[in-house]
C-alpha positions, 0 to 999 in steps of 0.5 A: 969724868974730866967735865965733872972734875972741871966743874968743881975745880971752877965752882971752888975757884968762884968760892975763892974769889968771893971770899975776898970781898966778904968779910967775918968777925969774931965777937967776944961777949962778956957779961962782967968787966973780965975778959977770958973767964968762964962766961964769955961767948964768942961767935963768929958774925957774918953781918951786924943789923944793929949795934948798940950800947945795951943791944946787939943784933947779928947773924951767925955764919951758920944763919942763926939770928942773935939778939943779945940785950944788956940793961948796964951795957954789953962789953963786947969785942969785935975782931975782923977775921 
């Protein structure tokens, strides 16, 4: 039983060490020019693949690939967590 507990603690320590080097972002996309209203969508992003004025392509923390396009351009805010 002690070996199993030791392995669990070692695994937790390893994951906490890895979290020091992995950055996550909070992405808020607004489909109009006002932030904080009902049309805003918030994502927790693991990695951005492409960031342009009218196009965003990224991977969420859950592993989902998301692609967002806007004809007039996108209103988005990126915050590092």
